[in-house]
Biopython code that builds the backbone (N, CA, C, O; Angstrom):
import numpy as np
from Bio.PDB.StructureBuilder import StructureBuilder

atoms = [
    (1, "MET", "N", (-4.111, 58.624, 109.404)),
    (1, "MET", "CA", (-3.850, 57.616, 108.330)),
    (1, "MET", "C", (-3.551, 56.103, 108.524)),
    (1, "MET", "O", (-2.941, 55.656, 109.495)),
    (2, "ASN", "N", (-4.063, 55.336, 107.460)),
    (2, "ASN", "CA", (-4.250, 53.953, 107.590)),
    (2, "ASN", "C", (-2.784, 53.382, 107.364)),
    (2, "ASN", "O", (-1.852, 54.177, 107.483)),
    (3, "ARG", "N", (-2.526, 52.089, 107.055)),
    (3, "ARG", "CA", (-1.399, 51.616, 106.877)),
    (3, "ARG", "C", (-0.945, 51.813, 105.332)),
    (3, "ARG", "O", (0.230, 51.883, 104.974)),
    (4, "GLN", "N", (-1.832, 51.875, 104.659)),
    (4, "GLN", "CA", (-1.596, 52.352, 103.291)),
    (4, "GLN", "C", (-1.284, 53.731, 102.865)),
    (4, "GLN", "O", (-1.080, 54.081, 101.703)),
    (5, "GLY", "N", (-1.266, 54.472, 103.906)),
    (5, "GLY", "CA", (-0.813, 55.704, 104.043)),
    (5, "GLY", "C", (-2.195, 56.679, 103.330)),
    (5, "GLY", "O", (-1.983, 57.788, 102.840)),
    (6, "LYS", "N", (-3.215, 56.220, 103.365)),
    (6, "LYS", "CA", (-4.526, 56.953, 102.852)),
    (6, "LYS", "C", (-5.091, 57.757, 104.140)),
    (6, "LYS", "O", (-4.876, 57.311, 105.267)),
    (7, "GLN", "N", (-5.744, 58.832, 103.962)),
    (7, "GLN", "CA", (-6.439, 59.519, 105.011)),
    (7, "GLN", "C", (-7.526, 58.802, 105.417)),
    (7, "GLN", "O", (-8.501, 58.552, 104.708)),
    (8, "GLU", "N", (-7.355, 58.443, 106.637)),
    (8, "GLU", "CA", (-8.895, 57.908, 107.181)),
    (8, "GLU", "C", (-10.085, 59.117, 107.081)),
    (8, "GLU", "O", (-9.766, 60.306, 107.038)),
    (9, "PRO", "N", (-11.334, 58.713, 107.053)),
    (9, "PRO", "CA", (-12.428, 59.711, 106.613)),
    (9, "PRO", "C", (-12.650, 60.005, 108.041)),
    (9, "PRO", "O", (-12.500, 59.245, 108.998)),
    (10, "ILE", "N", (-13.028, 61.217, 108.023)),
    (10, "ILE", "CA", (-13.517, 61.933, 109.355)),
    (10, "ILE", "C", (-14.846, 62.235, 109.277)),
    (10, "ILE", "O", (-15.120, 62.809, 108.223)),
    (11, "ALA", "N", (-15.688, 62.074, 109.943)),
    (11, "ALA", "CA", (-17.107, 62.379, 110.244)),
    (11, "ALA", "C", (-17.321, 63.497, 111.165)),
    (11, "ALA", "O", (-18.278, 64.244, 110.961)),
    (12, "GLY", "N", (-16.549, 63.691, 112.140)),
    (12, "GLY", "CA", (-16.546, 64.525, 113.259)),
    (12, "GLY", "C", (-15.274, 64.243, 114.385)),
    (12, "GLY", "O", (-14.626, 63.199, 114.452)),
    (13, "ARG", "N", (-15.122, 65.288, 115.128)),
    (13, "ARG", "CA", (-13.915, 65.348, 116.043)),
    (13, "ARG", "C", (-14.492, 66.030, 117.207)),
    (13, "ARG", "O", (-15.219, 67.022, 117.140)),
    (14, "LEU", "N", (-14.068, 65.351, 118.421)),
    (14, "LEU", "CA", (-14.583, 65.546, 119.759)),
    (14, "LEU", "C", (-13.239, 65.638, 120.486)),
    (14, "LEU", "O", (-12.702, 64.611, 120.902)),
    (15, "GLY", "N", (-12.687, 66.838, 120.648)),
    (15, "GLY", "CA", (-11.234, 66.722, 121.105)),
    (15, "GLY", "C", (-10.387, 66.199, 120.138)),
    (15, "GLY", "O", (-10.410, 66.519, 118.949)),
    (16, "ASP", "N", (-9.423, 65.158, 120.799)),
    (16, "ASP", "CA", (-8.835, 64.328, 120.135)),
    (16, "ASP", "C", (-9.165, 62.975, 119.721)),
    (16, "ASP", "O", (-8.330, 62.168, 119.313)),
    (17, "ILE", "N", (-10.509, 62.736, 119.848)),
    (17, "ILE", "CA", (-11.490, 62.027, 119.635)),
    (17, "ILE", "C", (-11.878, 61.665, 117.813)),
    (17, "ILE", "O", (-12.867, 62.361, 117.583)),
    (18, "ILE", "N", (-11.667, 61.229, 117.082)),
    (18, "ILE", "CA", (-12.099, 61.265, 115.662)),
    (18, "ILE", "C", (-13.044, 60.256, 115.550)),
    (18, "ILE", "O", (-12.741, 59.101, 115.847)),
    (19, "PHE", "N", (-14.166, 60.556, 115.152)),
    (19, "PHE", "CA", (-15.173, 59.353, 114.663)),
    (19, "PHE", "C", (-15.425, 59.464, 113.223)),
    (19, "PHE", "O", (-15.601, 60.520, 112.616)),
    (20, "ASP", "N", (-15.428, 58.067, 112.640)),
    (20, "ASP", "CA", (-15.190, 57.871, 111.114)),
    (20, "ASP", "C", (-16.684, 57.715, 110.566)),
    (20, "ASP", "O", (-16.851, 57.528, 109.361)),
    (21, "ASP", "N", (-17.694, 57.786, 111.377)),
    (21, "ASP", "CA", (-19.314, 57.448, 110.665)),
    (21, "ASP", "C", (-20.227, 58.000, 111.318)),
    (21, "ASP", "O", (-20.220, 58.048, 112.548)),
    (22, "HIS", "N", (-21.118, 58.482, 110.602)),
    (22, "HIS", "CA", (-22.113, 59.426, 111.139)),
    (22, "HIS", "C", (-23.261, 58.989, 110.160)),
    (22, "HIS", "O", (-23.221, 58.669, 108.972)),
    (23, "SER", "N", (-24.474, 59.097, 111.210)),
    (23, "SER", "CA", (-25.880, 59.311, 110.417)),
    (23, "SER", "C", (-26.414, 60.271, 110.866)),
    (23, "SER", "O", (-25.955, 60.676, 111.934)),
    (24, "TYR", "N", (-27.464, 60.950, 110.318)),
    (24, "TYR", "CA", (-28.548, 62.240, 110.757)),
    (24, "TYR", "C", (-29.768, 61.926, 110.296)),
    (24, "TYR", "O", (-29.972, 61.665, 109.111)),
    (25, "ASP", "N", (-30.645, 61.926, 111.171)),
    (25, "ASP", "CA", (-32.239, 62.128, 110.936)),
    (25, "ASP", "C", (-32.645, 63.643, 111.151)),
    (25, "ASP", "O", (-32.735, 64.244, 112.222)),
    (26, "PRO", "N", (-32.887, 64.158, 109.743)),
    (26, "PRO", "CA", (-33.533, 65.502, 109.990)),
    (26, "PRO", "C", (-34.980, 65.635, 110.407)),
    (26, "PRO", "O", (-35.438, 66.732, 110.727)),
    (27, "LEU", "N", (-35.684, 64.558, 110.406)),
    (27, "LEU", "CA", (-37.099, 64.488, 110.818)),
    (27, "LEU", "C", (-36.940, 64.786, 112.599)),
    (27, "LEU", "O", (-37.570, 65.642, 113.222)),
    (28, "THR", "N", (-36.026, 63.921, 113.112)),
    (28, "THR", "CA", (-36.162, 64.129, 114.530)),
    (28, "THR", "C", (-34.696, 64.939, 114.945)),
    (28, "THR", "O", (-34.385, 64.886, 116.135)),
    (29, "ASP", "N", (-33.768, 65.701, 113.985)),
    (29, "ASP", "CA", (-32.640, 66.296, 114.297)),
    (29, "ASP", "C", (-31.704, 65.753, 115.300)),
    (29, "ASP", "O", (-31.299, 66.421, 116.252)),
    (30, "LEU", "N", (-31.295, 64.269, 115.022)),
    (30, "LEU", "CA", (-30.706, 63.386, 115.841)),
    (30, "LEU", "C", (-29.443, 62.942, 115.168)),
    (30, "LEU", "O", (-29.619, 62.130, 114.260)),
    (31, "LEU", "N", (-28.243, 63.288, 115.407)),
    (31, "LEU", "CA", (-27.189, 63.177, 114.918)),
    (31, "LEU", "C", (-26.294, 62.117, 115.794)),
    (31, "LEU", "O", (-26.062, 62.349, 116.981)),
    (32, "VAL", "N", (-25.772, 60.855, 115.088)),
    (32, "VAL", "CA", (-24.939, 59.722, 115.699)),
    (32, "VAL", "C", (-23.746, 59.695, 115.252)),
    (32, "VAL", "O", (-23.558, 59.306, 114.099)),
    (33, "LEU", "N", (-22.806, 60.054, 115.964)),
    (33, "LEU", "CA", (-21.306, 59.821, 115.375)),
    (33, "LEU", "C", (-20.861, 58.509, 115.839)),
    (33, "LEU", "O", (-21.282, 58.191, 116.951)),
    (34, "THR", "N", (-19.980, 57.538, 115.135)),
    (34, "THR", "CA", (-19.288, 56.289, 115.742)),
    (34, "THR", "C", (-18.048, 56.278, 115.280)),
    (34, "THR", "O", (-17.646, 57.050, 114.409)),
    (35, "ARG", "N", (-17.139, 55.114, 116.017)),
    (35, "ARG", "CA", (-15.718, 54.904, 115.530)),
    (35, "ARG", "C", (-15.607, 53.493, 115.846)),
    (35, "ARG", "O", (-16.086, 52.929, 116.830)),
    (36, "GLY", "N", (-15.035, 53.065, 115.057)),
    (36, "GLY", "CA", (-14.907, 51.345, 115.167)),
    (36, "GLY", "C", (-16.194, 50.842, 115.577)),
    (36, "GLY", "O", (-17.271, 51.439, 115.544)),
    (37, "ASP", "N", (-15.873, 49.309, 116.086)),
    (37, "ASP", "CA", (-17.031, 48.606, 116.873)),
    (37, "ASP", "C", (-17.611, 49.084, 118.057)),
    (37, "ASP", "O", (-16.969, 49.255, 119.093)),
    (38, "THR", "N", (-18.783, 49.298, 117.931)),
    (38, "THR", "CA", (-19.671, 49.578, 119.041)),
    (38, "THR", "C", (-20.376, 48.702, 119.950)),
    (38, "THR", "O", (-20.913, 49.074, 120.994)),
    (39, "SER", "N", (-20.352, 47.657, 119.557)),
    (39, "SER", "CA", (-20.951, 46.379, 119.933)),
    (39, "SER", "C", (-20.418, 46.167, 121.318)),
    (39, "SER", "O", (-19.198, 46.123, 121.475)),
    (40, "GLY", "N", (-21.183, 46.040, 122.272)),
    (40, "GLY", "CA", (-20.960, 45.828, 123.827)),
    (40, "GLY", "C", (-20.941, 47.248, 124.367)),
    (40, "GLY", "O", (-21.055, 47.225, 125.592)),
    (41, "ALA", "N", (-20.860, 48.210, 123.981)),
    (41, "ALA", "CA", (-20.350, 49.744, 124.437)),
    (41, "ALA", "C", (-21.597, 49.817, 125.191)),
    (41, "ALA", "O", (-22.644, 49.300, 124.804)),
    (42, "VAL", "N", (-21.417, 50.673, 126.612)),
    (42, "VAL", "CA", (-22.503, 51.123, 127.334)),
    (42, "VAL", "C", (-22.459, 52.745, 127.231)),
    (42, "VAL", "O", (-21.510, 53.499, 127.021)),
    (43, "THR", "N", (-23.898, 53.013, 127.468)),
    (43, "THR", "CA", (-24.423, 54.647, 127.335)),
    (43, "THR", "C", (-24.093, 55.370, 128.676)),
    (43, "THR", "O", (-24.400, 54.951, 129.792)),
    (44, "HIS", "N", (-23.465, 56.441, 128.413)),
    (44, "HIS", "CA", (-23.146, 57.217, 129.412)),
    (44, "HIS", "C", (-23.916, 58.896, 129.008)),
    (44, "HIS", "O", (-23.706, 59.418, 127.913)),
    (45, "VAL", "N", (-24.717, 59.507, 129.987)),
    (45, "VAL", "CA", (-25.275, 60.493, 129.491)),
    (45, "VAL", "C", (-24.495, 61.880, 130.418)),
    (45, "VAL", "O", (-24.210, 62.043, 131.605)),
    (46, "THR", "N", (-24.371, 62.585, 129.361)),
    (46, "THR", "CA", (-23.449, 63.638, 129.698)),
    (46, "THR", "C", (-24.391, 64.893, 130.706)),
    (46, "THR", "O", (-25.614, 64.777, 130.788)),
    (47, "PRO", "N", (-23.815, 65.794, 131.262)),
    (47, "PRO", "CA", (-24.464, 66.987, 131.848)),
    (47, "PRO", "C", (-25.388, 67.525, 130.867)),
    (47, "PRO", "O", (-26.521, 67.762, 131.287)),
    (48, "GLU", "N", (-25.097, 67.809, 129.437)),
    (48, "GLU", "CA", (-25.672, 68.454, 128.598)),
    (48, "GLU", "C", (-26.729, 67.716, 127.936)),
    (48, "GLU", "O", (-27.533, 68.299, 127.208)),
    (49, "GLY", "N", (-26.781, 66.342, 128.167)),
    (49, "GLY", "CA", (-28.184, 65.594, 127.717)),
    (49, "GLY", "C", (-27.647, 65.028, 126.224)),
    (49, "GLY", "O", (-28.509, 64.912, 125.352)),
    (50, "HIS", "N", (-26.321, 64.687, 125.910)),
    (50, "HIS", "CA", (-25.926, 63.783, 124.765)),
    (50, "HIS", "C", (-25.394, 62.587, 125.615)),
    (50, "HIS", "O", (-24.938, 62.582, 126.758)),
    (51, "GLU", "N", (-25.570, 61.664, 124.797)),
    (51, "GLU", "CA", (-25.339, 60.144, 125.022)),
    (51, "GLU", "C", (-23.780, 60.031, 124.413)),
    (51, "GLU", "O", (-23.526, 60.445, 123.282)),
    (52, "LEU", "N", (-22.674, 59.372, 125.356)),
    (52, "LEU", "CA", (-21.667, 59.144, 125.102)),
    (52, "LEU", "C", (-21.661, 57.433, 124.871)),
    (52, "LEU", "O", (-22.297, 56.868, 125.761)),
    (53, "LEU", "N", (-21.222, 56.749, 124.116)),
    (53, "LEU", "CA", (-20.955, 54.964, 124.017)),
    (53, "LEU", "C", (-19.513, 55.022, 124.537)),
    (53, "LEU", "O", (-18.579, 55.755, 124.211)),
    (54, "LEU", "N", (-19.622, 53.839, 125.622)),
    (54, "LEU", "CA", (-18.182, 53.956, 126.013)),
    (54, "LEU", "C", (-17.990, 52.457, 126.205)),
    (54, "LEU", "O", (-18.913, 51.777, 126.653)),
    (55, "ARG", "N", (-16.391, 51.733, 125.757)),
    (55, "ARG", "CA", (-16.183, 50.406, 125.904)),
    (55, "ARG", "C", (-16.077, 50.154, 127.357)),
    (55, "ARG", "O", (-15.248, 50.774, 128.023)),
    (56, "PRO", "N", (-16.919, 49.225, 127.921)),
    (56, "PRO", "CA", (-17.139, 48.837, 129.409)),
    (56, "PRO", "C", (-15.632, 48.730, 129.989)),
    (56, "PRO", "O", (-15.323, 49.354, 131.004)),
    (57, "ASP", "N", (-14.715, 47.917, 129.303)),
    (57, "ASP", "CA", (-13.401, 47.763, 129.971)),
    (57, "ASP", "C", (-12.720, 48.865, 130.071)),
    (57, "ASP", "O", (-12.336, 49.193, 131.194)),
    (58, "THR", "N", (-12.401, 49.713, 128.902)),
    (58, "THR", "CA", (-11.537, 50.867, 128.745)),
    (58, "THR", "C", (-12.240, 52.495, 129.062)),
    (58, "THR", "O", (-11.610, 53.501, 129.387)),
    (59, "GLU", "N", (-13.355, 52.398, 128.903)),
    (59, "GLU", "CA", (-14.164, 53.583, 128.908)),
    (59, "GLU", "C", (-13.632, 54.591, 127.970)),
    (59, "GLU", "O", (-13.565, 55.798, 128.199)),
    (60, "GLU", "N", (-13.164, 53.828, 126.610)),
    (60, "GLU", "CA", (-12.838, 54.790, 125.635)),
    (60, "GLU", "C", (-13.895, 54.983, 124.863)),
    (60, "GLU", "O", (-14.526, 53.965, 124.583)),
    (61, "ILE", "N", (-14.335, 56.153, 124.367)),
    (61, "ILE", "CA", (-15.442, 56.679, 123.909)),
    (61, "ILE", "C", (-15.547, 56.485, 122.265)),
    (61, "ILE", "O", (-14.810, 57.056, 121.462)),
    (62, "VAL", "N", (-16.689, 55.496, 121.906)),
    (62, "VAL", "CA", (-16.868, 55.184, 120.769)),
    (62, "VAL", "C", (-17.957, 55.229, 120.039)),
    (62, "VAL", "O", (-18.167, 54.489, 119.078)),
    (63, "GLY", "N", (-18.773, 56.171, 120.486)),
    (63, "GLY", "CA", (-19.813, 56.912, 120.028)),
    (63, "GLY", "C", (-20.362, 57.994, 120.658)),
    (63, "GLY", "O", (-20.285, 58.172, 121.874)),
    (64, "LEU", "N", (-20.944, 58.767, 119.847)),
    (64, "LEU", "CA", (-21.989, 60.091, 120.599)),
    (64, "LEU", "C", (-23.036, 60.437, 119.861)),
    (64, "LEU", "O", (-23.019, 60.572, 118.637)),
    (65, "THR", "N", (-24.114, 60.612, 120.695)),
    (65, "THR", "CA", (-25.388, 60.873, 120.162)),
    (65, "THR", "C", (-25.747, 62.323, 120.329)),
    (65, "THR", "O", (-25.766, 62.621, 121.523)),
    (66, "VAL", "N", (-26.071, 63.438, 119.436)),
    (66, "VAL", "CA", (-26.492, 64.586, 120.047)),
    (66, "VAL", "C", (-28.090, 64.832, 119.507)),
    (66, "VAL", "O", (-28.395, 64.829, 118.314)),
    (67, "TYR", "N", (-28.984, 65.031, 120.555)),
    (67, "TYR", "CA", (-30.397, 65.325, 120.337)),
    (67, "TYR", "C", (-30.467, 66.753, 120.050)),
    (67, "TYR", "O", (-29.733, 67.486, 120.713)),
    (68, "GLU", "N", (-31.375, 67.361, 119.006)),
    (68, "GLU", "CA", (-31.593, 68.331, 118.588)),
    (68, "GLU", "C", (-30.413, 69.133, 117.976)),
    (68, "GLU", "O", (-30.244, 70.315, 118.278)),
    (69, "TYR", "N", (-29.652, 68.516, 117.168)),
    (69, "TYR", "CA", (-27.969, 68.837, 116.899)),
    (69, "TYR", "C", (-28.200, 70.390, 116.068)),
    (69, "TYR", "O", (-27.661, 71.413, 116.491)),
    (70, "GLN", "N", (-28.973, 70.377, 114.989)),
    (70, "GLN", "CA", (-29.144, 71.776, 114.457)),
    (70, "GLN", "C", (-29.476, 72.891, 115.137)),
    (70, "GLN", "O", (-28.947, 73.996, 115.026)),
    (71, "ALA", "N", (-30.479, 72.535, 115.933)),
    (71, "ALA", "CA", (-31.130, 73.438, 116.720)),
    (71, "ALA", "C", (-29.928, 73.893, 117.940)),
    (71, "ALA", "O", (-29.697, 75.053, 118.281)),
    (72, "LYS", "N", (-29.420, 72.966, 118.343)),
    (72, "LYS", "CA", (-27.991, 73.366, 119.273)),
    (72, "LYS", "C", (-27.029, 74.159, 118.548)),
    (72, "LYS", "O", (-26.308, 74.784, 119.327)),
    (73, "LEU", "N", (-26.773, 74.347, 117.374)),
    (73, "LEU", "CA", (-25.964, 74.697, 116.612)),
    (73, "LEU", "C", (-25.987, 76.171, 116.598)),
    (73, "LEU", "O", (-24.982, 76.866, 116.449)),
    (74, "PHE", "N", (-27.253, 76.635, 116.771)),
    (74, "PHE", "CA", (-27.776, 78.063, 116.713)),
    (74, "PHE", "C", (-27.459, 78.716, 118.387)),
    (74, "PHE", "O", (-27.594, 79.922, 118.594)),
    (75, "ASP", "N", (-27.073, 77.843, 119.394)),
    (75, "ASP", "CA", (-26.463, 78.457, 120.581)),
    (75, "ASP", "C", (-25.150, 78.622, 120.498)),
    (75, "ASP", "O", (-24.758, 79.435, 121.335)),
    (76, "GLY", "N", (-24.152, 78.100, 119.704)),
    (76, "GLY", "CA", (-22.962, 77.911, 119.604)),
    (76, "GLY", "C", (-22.270, 76.521, 119.369)),
    (76, "GLY", "O", (-22.899, 75.520, 119.026)),
    (77, "PRO", "N", (-21.039, 76.551, 119.567)),
    (77, "PRO", "CA", (-20.425, 75.341, 119.510)),
    (77, "PRO", "C", (-20.862, 74.399, 120.578)),
    (77, "PRO", "O", (-20.971, 74.672, 121.773)),
    (78, "ILE", "N", (-21.150, 73.007, 119.875)),
    (78, "ILE", "CA", (-21.701, 71.940, 121.094)),
    (78, "ILE", "C", (-20.695, 71.456, 122.101)),
    (78, "ILE", "O", (-19.676, 70.925, 121.659)),
    (79, "GLU", "N", (-20.775, 71.515, 122.757)),
    (79, "GLU", "CA", (-19.994, 70.881, 124.083)),
    (79, "GLU", "C", (-20.341, 69.761, 124.715)),
    (79, "GLU", "O", (-21.496, 69.513, 125.061)),
    (80, "VAL", "N", (-19.183, 68.883, 124.937)),
    (80, "VAL", "CA", (-19.454, 67.745, 125.349)),
    (80, "VAL", "C", (-18.498, 67.267, 126.760)),
    (80, "VAL", "O", (-17.297, 67.001, 126.708)),
    (81, "THR", "N", (-19.164, 67.241, 127.731)),
    (81, "THR", "CA", (-18.263, 66.893, 129.057)),
    (81, "THR", "C", (-17.958, 65.425, 128.758)),
    (81, "THR", "O", (-18.758, 64.646, 128.240)),
    (82, "PHE", "N", (-16.759, 65.147, 129.126)),
    (82, "PHE", "CA", (-16.263, 63.743, 129.369)),
    (82, "PHE", "C", (-16.592, 63.334, 130.639)),
    (82, "PHE", "O", (-16.887, 64.166, 131.497)),
    (83, "PRO", "N", (-16.575, 61.840, 130.924)),
    (83, "PRO", "CA", (-16.824, 61.248, 132.035)),
    (83, "PRO", "C", (-15.789, 61.384, 133.158)),
    (83, "PRO", "O", (-14.613, 61.573, 132.851)),
    (84, "GLY", "N", (-16.101, 61.312, 134.236)),
    (84, "GLY", "CA", (-14.822, 61.556, 135.277)),
    (84, "GLY", "C", (-15.309, 62.115, 136.384)),
    (84, "GLY", "O", (-16.443, 62.578, 136.514)),
    (85, "PRO", "N", (-13.982, 62.053, 137.635)),
    (85, "PRO", "CA", (-14.322, 62.235, 138.552)),
    (85, "PRO", "C", (-15.285, 64.023, 138.705)),
    (85, "PRO", "O", (-16.185, 64.238, 139.517)),
    (86, "PHE", "N", (-14.832, 64.871, 137.856)),
    (86, "PHE", "CA", (-15.224, 66.352, 138.017)),
    (86, "PHE", "C", (-16.282, 66.343, 137.137)),
    (86, "PHE", "O", (-16.575, 67.494, 136.812)),
    (87, "GLU", "N", (-16.990, 65.480, 136.611)),
    (87, "GLU", "CA", (-17.868, 65.868, 135.465)),
    (87, "GLU", "C", (-19.142, 66.866, 135.856)),
    (87, "GLU", "O", (-19.728, 67.595, 135.056)),
    (88, "ASP", "N", (-19.375, 66.755, 137.001)),
    (88, "ASP", "CA", (-20.699, 67.689, 137.534)),
    (88, "ASP", "C", (-20.011, 69.047, 138.379)),
    (88, "ASP", "O", (-20.508, 69.577, 139.373)),
    (89, "ASP", "N", (-18.934, 69.384, 137.799)),
    (89, "ASP", "CA", (-18.397, 70.440, 138.565)),
    (89, "ASP", "C", (-17.942, 71.422, 137.353)),
    (89, "ASP", "O", (-16.817, 71.257, 136.883)),
    (90, "PRO", "N", (-18.635, 72.257, 136.928)),
    (90, "PRO", "CA", (-18.189, 73.242, 135.822)),
    (90, "PRO", "C", (-16.801, 73.895, 135.565)),
    (90, "PRO", "O", (-16.299, 74.193, 134.481)),
    (91, "ASN", "N", (-16.311, 74.044, 136.797)),
    (91, "ASN", "CA", (-14.915, 74.523, 136.983)),
    (91, "ASN", "C", (-13.772, 73.830, 136.663)),
    (91, "ASN", "O", (-12.711, 74.285, 136.236)),
    (92, "ARG", "N", (-14.175, 72.312, 136.985)),
    (92, "ARG", "CA", (-13.126, 71.353, 136.696)),
    (92, "ARG", "C", (-13.071, 70.300, 135.782)),
    (92, "ARG", "O", (-12.110, 69.558, 135.580)),
    (93, "ALA", "N", (-14.441, 70.280, 135.109)),
    (93, "ALA", "CA", (-14.775, 69.237, 134.275)),
    (93, "ALA", "C", (-13.825, 69.375, 132.808)),
    (93, "ALA", "O", (-13.536, 70.451, 132.285)),
    (94, "ARG", "N", (-13.465, 68.153, 132.348)),
    (94, "ARG", "CA", (-13.139, 68.153, 131.018)),
    (94, "ARG", "C", (-14.017, 68.147, 129.948)),
    (94, "ARG", "O", (-14.925, 67.317, 129.984)),
    (95, "ARG", "N", (-13.920, 69.040, 128.824)),
    (95, "ARG", "CA", (-15.084, 69.410, 128.006)),
    (95, "ARG", "C", (-14.346, 69.642, 126.614)),
    (95, "ARG", "O", (-13.338, 70.345, 126.538)),
    (96, "ALA", "N", (-14.809, 69.123, 125.727)),
    (96, "ALA", "CA", (-14.315, 69.230, 124.211)),
    (96, "ALA", "C", (-15.804, 69.883, 123.275)),
    (96, "ALA", "O", (-16.984, 69.829, 123.623)),
    (97, "HIS", "N", (-15.245, 70.438, 122.099)),
    (97, "HIS", "CA", (-16.239, 70.995, 121.316)),
    (97, "HIS", "C", (-16.329, 69.831, 120.267)),
    (97, "HIS", "O", (-15.380, 69.124, 119.928)),
    (98, "LEU", "N", (-17.734, 69.736, 119.766)),
    (98, "LEU", "CA", (-17.559, 68.753, 118.635)),
    (98, "LEU", "C", (-17.651, 69.767, 117.099)),
    (98, "LEU", "O", (-18.409, 70.674, 116.756)),
    (99, "TRP", "N", (-16.482, 69.087, 116.437)),
    (99, "TRP", "CA", (-16.150, 69.843, 115.131)),
    (99, "TRP", "C", (-16.395, 68.695, 114.187)),
    (99, "TRP", "O", (-16.036, 67.528, 114.345)),
    (100, "MET", "N", (-17.052, 69.207, 113.199)),
    (100, "MET", "CA", (-17.449, 67.997, 112.046)),
    (100, "MET", "C", (-17.723, 69.068, 110.907)),
    (100, "MET", "O", (-17.852, 70.276, 111.108)),
    (101, "GLY", "N", (-17.790, 68.434, 109.694)),
    (101, "GLY", "CA", (-18.333, 68.896, 108.360)),
    (101, "GLY", "C", (-19.696, 69.261, 108.748)),
    (101, "GLY", "O", (-20.264, 68.591, 109.610)),
    (102, "SER", "N", (-20.354, 70.392, 108.122)),
    (102, "SER", "CA", (-21.682, 70.698, 108.198)),
    (102, "SER", "C", (-22.444, 69.714, 107.341)),
    (102, "SER", "O", (-21.903, 69.279, 106.324)),
    (103, "LEU", "N", (-23.609, 69.348, 107.667)),
    (103, "LEU", "CA", (-24.296, 68.477, 106.854)),
    (103, "LEU", "C", (-24.803, 69.317, 105.507)),
    (103, "LEU", "O", (-25.322, 68.738, 104.553)),
    (104, "TYR", "N", (-24.590, 70.726, 105.552)),
    (104, "TYR", "CA", (-25.093, 71.331, 104.448)),
    (104, "TYR", "C", (-23.919, 72.163, 103.505)),
    (104, "TYR", "O", (-24.074, 73.038, 102.653)),
    (105, "GLY", "N", (-22.626, 71.476, 104.057)),
    (105, "GLY", "CA", (-21.257, 72.039, 103.298)),
    (105, "GLY", "C", (-20.745, 72.816, 104.613)),
    (105, "GLY", "O", (-21.440, 72.922, 105.623)),
    (106, "GLY", "N", (-19.239, 73.431, 104.460)),
    (106, "GLY", "CA", (-18.766, 73.927, 105.372)),
    (106, "GLY", "C", (-18.392, 73.131, 106.594)),
    (106, "GLY", "O", (-18.380, 71.901, 106.649)),
    (107, "MET", "N", (-18.013, 74.166, 107.806)),
    (107, "MET", "CA", (-17.438, 73.478, 108.947)),
    (107, "MET", "C", (-18.573, 74.032, 110.059)),
    (107, "MET", "O", (-19.111, 75.132, 109.933)),
    (108, "CYS", "N", (-18.850, 73.127, 111.142)),
    (108, "CYS", "CA", (-19.690, 73.776, 112.052)),
    (108, "CYS", "C", (-18.713, 72.974, 113.378)),
    (108, "CYS", "O", (-17.931, 72.023, 113.378)),
    (109, "SER", "N", (-19.240, 73.933, 114.469)),
    (109, "SER", "CA", (-18.459, 73.663, 115.929)),
    (109, "SER", "C", (-19.606, 73.529, 116.888)),
    (109, "SER", "O", (-19.391, 73.320, 118.082)),
]
sb = StructureBuilder()
sb.init_structure("model")
sb.init_model(0)
sb.init_chain("A")
sb.init_seg("    ")
for serial, (resi, resn, name, xyz) in enumerate(atoms, 1):
    if name == "N":
        sb.init_residue(resn, " ", resi, " ")
    sb.init_atom(name, np.array(xyz, "f"), 0.0, 1.0, " ", f" {name:<3s}", serial, name[0])
structure = sb.get_structure()
């Protein structure tokens, strides 16, 4: 909620990270989620091939790009591995599922 007690808009959720804006291009099946100011953010490619935008000073996640978004939904929940010391170790990596309102209504994960 914001200071006026109004619910903040949610475009998507990745674990405890809430994105407040999104864009989707159906021709390229490209989904881009952002939250707050993304200027100066650096790109980190996850093991799944997604791109995370990170603030360089804090490594806070401020954006996520998912290639072949609709196509990946057919394989089940979209999983994103967070950057960290164990991101290349499937048994120890920290991962979250992407949850968002479907572009066609309903919820998808």
